[in-house]
C-alpha positions, 0 to 999 in steps of 0.5 A: 704858180702852183696847180691843184687838180681837184678830186672831180677833175682827177676822176675826169682824167681817170675816166678819159685815160681808161676810155682811150686805153680801151680804144688802143693799148698805149693811147691812154698813156698818150692821152695822160701825157698830152693832158698833163702837158696842157695843164702844165702850160697853165703855169705860164698862161693861166688866166688868158683863156676865154671865160665860160660859165661865170668865173671859169676859164676854158683851156682846149686840149691840143690833141684830144677833144677835151677842155680843162675848166679852171679858176686862177688866183694870184698864185694858184690854179685850181683845175675843176673839171677835164671834160670831153667836148663831145658831150651835151653843152648843157651837161657840161655847163651843169657839171662845171658849175657843180650841179652834176656828179659823174654817173655811177655807170661811168665809174663802174665802167673803169676796168679793174686794175690798180684799184684794191676795192670799190671804196678806193679810187684812182688818183694822179700823183707826181712820182719819179721819171717814167719811160714816157718822156714827160720831163723830170716828173710824170703822172701815174695812177695809184690807189688811194683809199678815202 
């Protein structure tokens, strides 16, 4: 089973990372590892989670108040959104259905770091092992221009 994290879900993960990193140094990395672990569990448990908003399944994170919204086909899981459950339920429903884009103010609040310019955005990629024990592969940020 393969897992594809769509661009909008990547943006959600980046925003969550920076939110928790601004709360305490290192907490963003813990958030990243925790959510990656939850998403990775979809390799075994895809499709068993409660269906919400039509055809979307909702996986609740074990450590953070976040939900992973995904669809599953025979061989692939598509992660559509990773959202904070503390937000307005109506906003979450519209966002999952694709009717709401992230606010510009949300994107501007991302602190400068590996981003080269505003035409670039942060993305998740698989790369060689990191100091954080996540298994043989771990997620890190890098800059990717469109």
